C-alpha positions in Angstrom: -60.5 50.0 -152.6 -63.6 47.8 -152.5 -66.0 47.7 -149.6 -65.0 44.2 -148.8 -61.3 45.2 -148.6 -62.2 48.0 -146.3 -64.1 45.7 -144.0 -61.2 43.2 -143.9 -58.8 46.0 -143.0 -61.0 47.3 -140.2 -61.4 43.8 -138.8 -57.6 43.3 -138.9 -57.1 46.6 -137.1 -59.6 45.6 -134.5 -57.7 42.4 -133.9 -54.4 44.2 -133.7 -55.9 46.6 -131.2 -57.3 43.8 -129.1 -54.0 41.9 -129.1 -52.1 45.0 -128.2 -54.6 45.8 -125.4 -54.3 42.4 -123.8 -50.5 42.3 -124.2 -50.3 45.7 -122.4 -52.7 44.6 -119.8 -50.7 41.5 -119.1 -47.5 43.5 -118.9 -49.2 46.0 -116.6 -50.5 43.1 -114.3 -47.0 41.6 -114.2 -45.5 45.0 -113.2 -48.2 45.5 -110.6 -47.6 42.0 -109.2 -43.8 42.6 -109.1 -44.3 45.9 -107.4 -46.8 44.4 -105.0 -44.3 41.6 -104.0 -41.6 44.2 -103.5 -43.8 46.1 -101.2 -45.1 42.9 -99.6 -41.5 41.7 -98.8 -40.8 45.1 -97.1 -44.0 46.0 -95.2 -46.0 42.8 -94.8 -43.4 40.0 -95.2 -44.9 36.6 -95.8 -43.3 33.1 -95.6 -44.5 29.6 -95.9 -41.2 28.3 -94.5 -42.3 28.1 -90.9 -42.9 25.4 -88.3 -44.1 24.7 -84.8 -41.6 24.2 -82.0 -41.7 23.4 -78.3 -39.2 22.4 -75.6 -38.3 18.7 -75.9 -36.7 16.9 -73.0 -35.1 13.6 -73.0 -36.1 11.8 -69.9 -33.0 10.0 -68.6 -32.4 8.6 -65.1 -29.8 9.8 -62.6 -29.4 6.2 -61.3 -29.2 2.8 -62.9 -31.1 -0.3 -62.3 -34.0 -2.5 -63.5 -37.4 -0.8 -64.2 -40.0 -2.1 -61.7 -43.1 0.0 -62.7 -44.3 2.2 -65.6 -47.0 4.7 -64.9 -47.6 6.1 -68.4 -48.2 5.1 -72.0 -46.8 6.4 -75.2 -48.4 9.6 -76.7 -50.3 10.5 -73.6 -50.7 13.7 -71.7 -49.3 13.9 -68.1 -49.4 16.7 -65.5 -46.4 18.2 -63.8 -45.1 16.0 -61.0 -46.9 12.9 -62.2 -44.7 9.8 -61.8 -43.4 8.3 -65.0 -41.6 5.1 -64.0 -39.8 3.4 -61.1 -36.3 1.9 -60.9 -35.6 -0.8 -58.3 -35.0 1.3 -55.1 -33.8 -1.4 -52.8 -30.0 -1.1 -53.4 -30.2 2.7 -52.8 -32.3 2.2 -49.7 -29.8 -0.2 -48.3 -27.0 2.3 -49.0 -28.9 5.0 -47.1 -29.4 2.6 -44.1 -25.7 1.6 -44.2 -24.6 5.3 -44.2 -27.0 6.1 -41.4 -25.4 3.4 -39.3 -22.0 4.6 -40.3 -22.9 8.1 -39.2 -23.9 6.8 -35.7 -20.8 4.7 -35.5 -18.6 7.7 -36.5 -20.2 9.9 -33.8 -19.4 7.1 -31.3 -15.9 7.0 -32.7 -15.6 10.7 -32.1 -16.5 10.3 -28.4 -14.0 7.5 -28.1 -11.3 9.6 -29.7 -12.1 12.5 -27.3 -11.7 10.0 -24.5 -8.6 8.6 -26.1 -7.1 12.1 -26.2 -7.7 12.6 -22.5 -6.3 9.2 -21.7 -3.3 9.9 -24.0 -2.6 13.2 -22.2 -2.5 11.3 -18.9 -0.2 8.7 -20.4 2.1 11.4 -21.7 2.2 13.1 -18.3 2.9 9.8 -16.5 5.6 8.9 -19.0 7.2 12.3 -18.7 7.3 11.8 -14.9 8.8 8.3 -15.3 11.5 9.7 -17.7 12.3 12.4 -15.2 12.6 9.9 -12.3 14.7 7.5 -14.4 16.9 10.4 -15.5 17.5 11.5 -11.9 18.2 8.0 -10.8 20.7 7.5 -13.6 22.5 10.8 -12.9 22.7 9.8 -9.2 24.3 6.5 -10.0 26.9 7.9 -12.4 29.3 9.4 -9.7 28.8 6.3 -7.6 29.8 4.0 -10.4 32.9 6.1 -11.1 34.0 5.6 -7.4 33.2 1.9 -7.7 30.6 2.2 -5.0 28.2 0.3 -7.2 28.6 -2.3 -9.9 28.7 -1.2 -13.5 25.8 -3.5 -14.2 23.6 -1.5 -12.0 24.5 1.7 -13.9 23.8 0.0 -17.2 20.4 -1.2 -15.9 19.6 2.4 -14.9 20.6 3.7 -18.4 18.5 1.1 -20.1 15.6 1.9 -17.9 15.9 5.6 -18.8 15.9 4.7 -22.5 12.9 2.5 -22.2 11.0 5.3 -20.3 12.0 7.8 -23.1 10.7 5.4 -25.7 7.4 5.0 -23.9 7.1 8.8 -23.7 7.7 9.2 -27.4 5.1 6.5 -28.1 2.6 8.2 -25.8 3.3 11.6 -27.5 2.8 10.0 -31.0 -0.5 8.4 -29.9 -1.7 11.8 -28.6 -0.8 13.5 -31.9 -2.7 10.8 -33.9 -5.7 11.2 -31.7 -5.7 15.0 -32.1 -5.1 14.8 -35.9 -8.3 12.7 -36.3 -10.3 15.6 -34.7 -8.1 18.4 -35.9 -10.2 19.6 -38.9 -13.7 21.1 -38.7 -16.2 22.3 -41.3 -19.0 24.7 -40.2 -18.3 23.8 -36.5 -18.4 20.1 -36.9 -15.7 17.5 -37.4 -14.6 16.8 -41.0 -15.1 13.1 -40.7 -18.7 13.6 -39.6 -19.3 16.0 -42.5 -17.9 13.5 -45.0 -20.3 10.8 -43.8 -23.2 13.2 -43.7 -22.5 14.3 -47.3 -22.3 10.7 -48.5 -25.6 10.1 -46.7 -27.3 13.1 -48.4 -26.0 11.9 -51.8 -27.4 8.4 -51.1 -30.8 9.9 -50.2 -30.7 11.9 -53.4 -30.0 8.8 -55.5 -32.9 7.0 -53.6 -35.2 9.9 -54.5 -34.2 9.5 -58.2 -35.5 6.0 -58.4 -38.9 7.4 -59.3 -38.9 9.8 -62.2 -41.6 12.6 -62.5 -42.9 14.7 -65.3 -41.0 18.1 -65.3 -44.1 20.0 -66.4 -47.4 19.5 -68.1 -46.7 17.7 -71.4 -46.8 14.7 -73.6 -44.9 11.4 -73.4 -43.5 10.4 -76.8 -41.1 7.8 -78.1 -41.5 5.6 -75.0 -38.8 2.9 -75.2 -39.3 1.1 -71.9 -40.7 -2.2 -70.5 -40.8 -3.8 -67.0 -37.5 -5.4 -66.2 -35.5 -3.3 -68.7 -32.2 -2.2 -67.2 -31.6 1.5 -67.6 -28.3 3.3 -67.3 -27.4 6.8 -66.0 -28.0 9.4 -68.6 -29.6 6.9 -71.1 -32.8 8.4 -72.5 -35.8 6.1 -72.4 -38.6 8.5 -73.4 -39.1 11.9 -74.9 -41.1 14.6 -73.1 -42.8 17.5 -74.9 -43.5 20.6 -72.8 -47.2 21.5 -73.3 -46.8 25.0 -71.7 -44.3 26.5 -74.1 -45.1 26.6 -77.8 -43.7 29.0 -80.4 -43.3 29.4 -84.2 -40.0 29.6 -86.1 -40.5 31.4 -89.4 -37.6 31.7 -91.8 -37.8 34.9 -93.8 -35.6 36.0 -96.7 -32.9 38.5 -95.6 -34.5 41.2 -97.8 -37.7 40.9 -95.9 -36.5 41.3 -92.3 -35.4 45.0 -92.3 -38.6 46.2 -90.7 -39.3 43.2 -88.5 -39.0 44.1 -84.8 -39.8 42.5 -81.5 -43.5 42.9 -80.6 -44.8 43.3 -84.2 -48.2 41.9 -84.7 -48.5 38.8 -86.9 -51.0 36.3 -88.2 -50.4 32.7 -89.1 -52.1 29.6 -90.5 -51.3 26.0 -89.7 -51.6 23.1 -92.1 -52.9 21.1 -89.1 -56.1 23.3 -89.0 -57.1 24.5 -92.5 -59.1 27.7 -92.5 -58.1 28.8 -89.0 -56.1 32.0 -88.4 -54.1 32.5 -85.3 -52.8 35.8 -83.9 -49.1 36.1 -82.9 -46.3 38.5 -82.0 -42.7 38.6 -82.9 -40.6 37.5 -80.0 -37.1 37.6 -81.4 -35.0 37.7 -84.6 -31.9 35.6 -84.7 -28.5 37.3 -85.3 -27.2 34.9 -87.9 -27.1 31.4 -89.4 -24.3 28.8 -89.6 -23.4 29.8 -93.1 -21.5 32.9 -91.8 -19.9 31.2 -88.8 -16.1 30.9 -89.1 -14.5 28.0 -87.4 -10.7 28.3 -86.6 -8.9 25.5 -88.4 -5.4 26.8 -89.2 -6.2 26.5 -92.9 -6.7 29.3 -95.5 -10.4 30.3 -96.3 -12.1 28.0 -98.8 -13.9 30.5 -101.1 -16.4 28.8 -103.3 -17.3 30.2 -106.8 -21.1 30.6 -107.0 -22.6 29.0 -110.1 -25.9 30.9 -110.1 -26.2 34.2 -112.0 -28.5 35.5 -109.3 -27.5 35.0 -105.7 -30.3 33.5 -103.7 -31.3 35.5 -100.6 -30.3 33.9 -97.2 -33.1 33.1 -94.8 -33.1 34.1 -91.1 -35.3 32.6 -88.4 -37.8 34.8 -86.6 -39.4 33.5 -83.4 -43.1 34.2 -82.8 -45.3 33.5 -79.8 -49.0 32.7 -80.4 -51.1 35.3 -78.5 -54.5 33.6 -79.0 -55.9 31.4 -76.3 -55.7 28.2 -78.2 -58.8 26.0 -77.8 -58.0 22.7 -76.2 -59.3 21.1 -79.4 -56.4 22.6 -81.3 -53.5 20.3 -80.4 -50.2 21.6 -81.6 -47.5 19.2 -82.9 -43.8 19.9 -83.2 -42.7 20.4 -86.8 -46.2 21.3 -88.1 -46.2 23.5 -91.2 -47.1 27.1 -90.7 -47.5 30.2 -93.0 -46.8 33.6 -91.4 -47.4 37.2 -92.3 -46.1 40.1 -90.2 -47.6 43.6 -90.0 -44.6 46.0 -90.0 -46.7 49.1 -90.6 -47.3 49.0 -94.4 -50.8 50.4 -94.3 -54.3 48.9 -94.5 -54.1 48.1 -98.2 -51.0 45.9 -98.0 -52.1 44.5 -94.7 -55.5 43.5 -96.1 -53.9 41.9 -99.2 -51.4 40.0 -97.0 -54.2 38.8 -94.8 -56.3 37.8 -97.8 -53.4 35.8 -99.3 -52.8 34.1 -95.9 -56.5 33.1 -95.7 -56.5 31.8 -99.2 -53.4 29.7 -98.4 -55.1 28.5 -95.2 -58.1 27.1 -97.1 -55.8 25.6 -99.7 -54.6 23.4 -96.8 -57.8 21.5 -97.1 -56.5 20.1 -100.4 -52.9 19.3 -99.5 
């Protein structure tokens, strides 16, 4: 073999060795990455499928009427108890005054009924005495009429007078019963008819107080659909209110990543709203399921679908986290903002450091998109 052939062979062997080295190195790196992701999913689970949430309240009136004043503008911050808008209060104020007058009149009616009862008792007593007298007179005239000492007409007049007195007694007794029935029922020591008017009055005062709507807490006014003169109906939302005191993060983790997630575990997160900024958080809760597993009774047999994928994709379950950092007033949170989350479940400082590094890299990538 010539020297040239030997050099060619050596060079070829070097190339084969180099190619083999890089192939093995790439395979090794792939294995390390796969192994790392397996450990990462178990001990420092990470997800970019997360978002910001807060309590959202639809501000709807309890009474109807035209809007007379609006105190706020769209997308503005308001404090708890701050007025939002007014509804024409006059019909409700008139109703309150009407029921106040009715309450006074009802109390006077009660006094009159009590007087009527006393008077009706006297009438019953007098009517009973009249019936007794008429009955004795009739009984005295019966034997005289049989002996023809008196005319039959006189006996008939006595009998008719007795019946008239008996009718008057029955009427007096009925009037007395009606007067008593009106005052018969009591609630908490007071007459039921008084309680009925008082409850109507309290309801009218409540409706009057609802003609001005106030902010339920510190928060933001959004989606304001209101103008002066607009007629609003009961339960019809006219604005959306976002509670500024309660914010949390919902992070959807794959089911093979949640086995070590527990309430109180430390977490870190980054928001697309604020690239490069890392926030501390804690796990608050882990939901027990998703709608895919909820059975709804229908009377039909189960509809079992045949999966088309060779590999079944892992289900995702929502984990709720609470931000523990004191958020600077300059960092305004917005519902639905994109968030990336990593949770420390006790995987050691190496995995935790790598997860934090990956989170920070992703946070700076948010500057780009």
